[in-house]
C-alpha positions in Angstrom: 2.4 -17.6 4.4 3.0 -14.0 4.0 0.8 -11.4 6.0 0.4 -8.5 3.4 -1.9 -6.5 5.8 0.9 -6.5 8.6 3.6 -5.7 6.2 1.7 -2.7 4.8 0.9 -1.5 8.3 4.4 -2.0 9.7 6.6 -1.3 6.7 4.8 0.3 3.7 2.8 2.8 5.4 5.6 4.5 7.7 7.9 4.5 4.5 5.3 6.4 2.5 4.7 8.7 5.4 8.3 9.4 5.9 8.9 10.0 2.2 7.2 13.4 2.6 4.9 12.9 -0.5 1.7 14.0 1.5 0.5 10.3 2.2 -1.4 9.9 5.4 -2.6 6.4 5.4 -1.9 3.1 3.4 -4.2 0.1 3.9 -4.3 -3.4 2.7 -7.8 -4.6 1.6 -9.0 -7.9 0.3 -12.1 -7.6 -2.0 -13.2 -11.0 -3.3 -10.2 -12.3 -5.1 -8.7 -8.9 -5.6 -5.8 -7.6 -3.2 -5.3 -3.9 -2.9 -3.4 -1.1 -1.1 -5.4 2.0 -0.8 -3.1 5.1 -0.4 -4.7 8.2 1.0 -3.2 11.7 0.6 -3.1 14.9 2.7 -5.9 16.4 0.4 -8.3 13.4 0.8 -7.4 11.8 -2.5 -6.8 8.1 -2.7 -4.8 5.9 -5.0 -5.5 2.1 -5.2 -2.7 -0.4 -6.2 -3.4 -3.9 -7.0 -1.1 -6.2 -5.2 -3.1 -9.5 -6.2 -0.5 -12.5 -6.2 2.3 -10.2 -5.2 5.2 -11.4 -2.8 6.1 -8.7 -0.3 8.9 -7.3 -2.3 6.6 -7.0 -5.4 4.0 -5.4 -3.3 6.6 -2.8 -2.3 7.5 -2.3 -5.8 3.8 -2.0 -6.9 3.0 0.3 -4.1 5.9 2.8 -4.7 5.6 2.7 -8.6 4.1 5.9 -10.0 4.0 7.9 -6.8 
């Protein structure tokens, strides 16, 4: 079974921070049946990405899309 929380913490978050796009945090959250990644920016703004039913590679694509 895939551990999305661990994947986001170990791989997605460092990538987003290293990309120099003012991201300071990325956290996986499960809210009922919905799975999201909450991205926090330097200025305090947040962006929520829906990653429900995603494989880890699909999660990566969804998190990066539109940033």
